[in-house]
C-alpha positions as CSV (number, residue, x, y, z in Angstrom):
1,M,13.4,3.2,-16.6
2,K,12.4,1.4,-13.2
3,F,11.5,-2.2,-13.0
4,F,8.4,-3.5,-11.0
5,V,7.9,-7.0,-10.5
6,D,4.5,-8.7,-11.6
7,T,3.4,-11.0,-9.2
8,A,2.1,-12.2,-5.9
9,D,5.0,-14.9,-5.0
10,V,6.8,-14.2,-2.0
11,N,9.9,-16.0,-3.3
12,E,10.2,-14.9,-6.4
13,I,9.8,-11.3,-5.2
14,R,12.5,-11.8,-2.6
15,E,15.0,-13.4,-5.1
16,L,14.6,-10.9,-7.6
17,S,14.9,-8.0,-5.1
18,E,18.0,-9.5,-3.8
19,L,19.5,-8.9,-7.4
20,G,19.0,-5.1,-6.7
21,F,17.1,-4.1,-9.2
22,V,13.4,-4.4,-8.4
23,D,12.2,-0.9,-8.0
24,G,8.4,-2.4,-6.9
25,V,5.5,-4.4,-7.4
26,T,2.2,-4.8,-8.8
27,T,-0.6,-7.4,-7.9
28,N,-3.8,-7.9,-8.7
29,P,-6.8,-10.2,-7.6
30,S,-5.9,-12.7,-9.7
31,L,-2.3,-12.9,-9.0
32,I,-3.4,-12.9,-5.2
33,M,-5.8,-16.1,-6.3
34,K,-2.3,-17.6,-7.7
35,S,-0.7,-17.0,-4.5
36,G,-3.3,-18.9,-2.3
37,R,-3.0,-16.7,0.6
38,K,-4.7,-14.1,2.2
39,I,-4.3,-10.5,0.9
40,S,-3.5,-8.8,3.8
41,E,-0.9,-11.3,5.3
42,V,0.6,-11.3,1.4
43,T,1.0,-7.9,0.9
44,K,2.5,-7.2,4.1
45,E,5.0,-9.5,3.2
46,I,5.9,-8.1,0.3
47,C,5.9,-5.0,1.4
48,D,8.1,-5.9,4.1
49,I,10.6,-7.3,0.9
50,V,10.4,-3.9,-1.2
51,D,11.3,-0.4,-0.2
52,G,9.1,0.9,-3.5
53,P,5.4,1.1,-3.9
54,V,3.5,-2.1,-3.9
55,S,0.1,-1.7,-6.3
56,S,-2.5,-3.6,-4.1
57,E,-5.8,-3.5,-6.4
58,V,-9.5,-2.8,-4.8
59,T,-11.9,-4.9,-6.1
60,A,-15.4,-2.5,-5.5
61,T,-16.7,-1.1,-8.6
62,D,-18.5,2.0,-7.0
63,Y,-16.7,4.7,-5.4
64,K,-17.9,4.5,-1.8
65,E,-16.7,0.6,-1.7
66,M,-13.5,1.7,-3.5
67,M,-12.7,4.1,-0.4
68,S,-13.4,2.2,1.8
69,Q,-11.4,-1.0,0.3
70,A,-8.4,1.7,-0.3
71,D,-8.6,2.4,3.5
72,F,-7.9,-0.9,4.4
73,L,-5.1,-1.8,2.0
74,S,-4.0,1.5,2.7
75,K,-3.4,0.4,7.0
76,I,-1.1,-2.7,5.5
77,A,2.0,-0.7,5.0
78,D,3.8,2.8,3.7
79,N,4.7,2.0,0.7
80,I,0.9,0.8,-0.6
81,C,-0.3,2.3,-3.5
82,I,-3.6,2.0,-4.3
83,K,-5.0,0.3,-7.7
84,V,-8.1,1.5,-9.3
85,P,-10.0,0.8,-12.6
86,L,-10.0,3.2,-15.3
87,T,-14.0,4.2,-14.4
88,P,-15.5,7.0,-13.9
89,D,-15.9,5.6,-10.2
90,G,-12.4,4.8,-10.4
91,L,-11.2,8.3,-11.7
92,R,-13.3,9.7,-8.9
93,A,-11.5,7.4,-6.1
94,C,-7.8,8.1,-7.8
95,R,-8.4,12.3,-7.3
96,A,-9.7,11.8,-3.6
97,L,-7.2,9.3,-3.0
98,T,-3.9,11.6,-4.6
99,G,-5.3,14.5,-3.0
100,D,-5.2,12.6,0.8
101,G,-1.5,11.7,-0.1
102,R,-1.6,8.3,-1.0
103,L,0.1,6.3,-4.3
104,V,-2.6,5.8,-7.0
105,N,-1.9,3.2,-10.4
106,V,-5.0,3.5,-12.5
107,T,-5.2,0.2,-14.2
108,L,-7.0,-1.5,-17.1
109,C,-5.5,1.3,-19.6
110,F,-6.1,0.7,-23.0
111,S,-6.3,4.6,-25.1
112,A,-4.6,7.5,-24.8
113,T,-7.9,9.5,-24.1
114,Q,-8.0,7.2,-21.1
115,A,-4.6,7.7,-19.7
116,L,-5.2,11.7,-20.4
117,L,-8.1,11.3,-18.2
118,A,-6.3,9.5,-15.4
119,A,-3.5,11.9,-15.6
120,K,-5.6,14.9,-15.1
121,A,-7.2,12.8,-11.7
122,G,-3.9,12.9,-10.3
123,A,-2.6,8.9,-11.1
124,T,0.6,8.3,-9.8
125,F,0.8,6.3,-12.4
126,I,-1.4,4.9,-15.2
127,S,-0.8,1.1,-16.6
128,P,-1.4,0.7,-20.6
129,F,-2.0,-3.0,-21.3
130,V,0.7,-3.5,-24.2
131,G,0.6,-7.3,-24.1
132,R,-3.3,-7.3,-24.4
133,I,-3.5,-4.8,-26.9
134,D,-1.1,-6.8,-29.1
135,D,-3.7,-9.8,-28.7
136,M,-6.0,-7.9,-30.7
137,G,-3.6,-7.8,-33.4
138,V,-2.7,-3.9,-32.8
139,D,0.6,-2.5,-31.9
140,G,0.4,-2.4,-27.8
141,M,3.7,-0.4,-28.0
142,E,2.1,2.4,-29.9
143,L,-0.4,2.9,-27.4
144,V,2.8,4.0,-24.8
145,R,4.1,6.2,-27.2
146,E,1.3,8.1,-27.6
147,I,0.5,8.6,-23.9
148,R,4.3,9.7,-23.8
149,V,3.7,12.6,-26.0
150,I,0.6,13.3,-24.3
151,Y,2.3,13.6,-20.9
152,D,5.3,15.2,-21.8
153,N,2.7,18.2,-24.2
154,Y,1.3,18.8,-21.0
155,D,4.1,18.4,-18.1
156,F,1.7,15.8,-16.2
157,D,3.3,14.2,-13.2
158,T,1.7,10.5,-13.8
159,E,4.5,8.1,-14.6
160,I,3.7,5.5,-17.6
161,L,3.9,1.9,-15.9
162,A,3.5,-0.2,-19.1
163,A,2.1,-3.5,-18.1
164,S,0.9,-7.0,-19.4
165,I,4.7,-7.2,-20.9
166,R,5.1,-10.5,-22.1
167,T,8.6,-10.7,-23.8
168,V,12.2,-9.1,-23.6
169,N,11.3,-6.9,-26.8
170,H,8.5,-5.2,-25.0
171,V,10.6,-4.3,-21.9
172,K,13.4,-3.1,-24.5
173,D,10.6,-0.9,-26.6
174,A,9.1,0.2,-23.9
175,A,12.3,1.6,-22.5
176,L,13.1,3.3,-25.8
177,V,9.4,4.8,-26.0
178,G,10.2,6.6,-22.7
179,A,8.0,4.6,-20.2
180,D,8.8,5.2,-16.7
181,V,8.3,1.6,-15.3
182,A,8.0,-1.4,-16.9
183,T,6.3,-4.1,-14.7
184,V,7.3,-7.8,-15.9
185,P,6.4,-11.3,-14.6
186,P,9.5,-12.9,-12.5
187,A,10.4,-15.0,-15.8
188,T,10.4,-12.3,-18.4
189,L,12.4,-10.1,-16.1
190,K,15.2,-13.1,-15.2
191,S,15.2,-13.3,-19.5
192,L,16.4,-9.9,-19.6
193,F,20.4,-11.3,-18.4
194,K,20.2,-13.8,-21.4
195,H,21.9,-13.8,-24.3
196,P,23.3,-16.6,-26.0
197,L,26.7,-15.1,-27.1
198,T,27.5,-14.2,-23.7
199,D,27.2,-17.6,-22.4
200,K,29.7,-18.7,-25.0
201,G,31.8,-16.0,-24.4
202,L,31.7,-16.9,-20.6
203,E,32.3,-21.0,-21.5
204,S,35.5,-19.8,-23.6
205,F,37.1,-17.8,-21.2
206,L,36.5,-20.4,-18.3
207,A,38.2,-23.2,-20.9
208,D,41.3,-20.5,-21.6
209,W,41.6,-20.0,-18.1
210,K,41.9,-23.4,-17.3
211,K,44.1,-24.4,-19.2
212,T,46.7,-22.0,-17.4
213,G,46.5,-23.5,-14.5
214,Q,45.7,-20.6,-12.2
215,T,43.8,-19.5,-9.6
216,I,43.0,-16.0,-8.5
217,G,43.0,-15.4,-4.8
């Protein structure tokens, strides 16, 4: 499973990228707002750090304006992935953009039938929002399972990008059900390293090594 980092914080992206397991980045208008920077400026800097897809979202709701914004965003860098909403106009834009060879992430997916439509429109990625579905008292990961079955049934190339990931268990479960990608906030991504037994074991090893009085090298 690929890891995308869900942020527009350039310092966080650079730090995680240096660890070697960041395969891409997802942004949205809310994350751009938090960065306090111009979308073209911060997106270009992110694209210079990360080789993989960098999702940049249109803010228009009608097809014509979506295409105009997509054209602007695509010129920022070669690894831009245009992010469009799962609406009729969004899917129309998706078909046009992927037909032109561009990467497209269809976002705000909350049902398996929506995901089916996105795949038929040629989406590169579909983004089911796991955490937001959990907020409604429903198992958000079940949606990822349903999409996986449908896509496998018909050999769709669209990759399942599990979004609205909030916990380490979300990441684990996304991997277990076969999501192609998980887009994860920096804090959650860093939490994947952590386990109390790892810390305890390392502390014990280092204490024993100190008692030997030896050095390596």
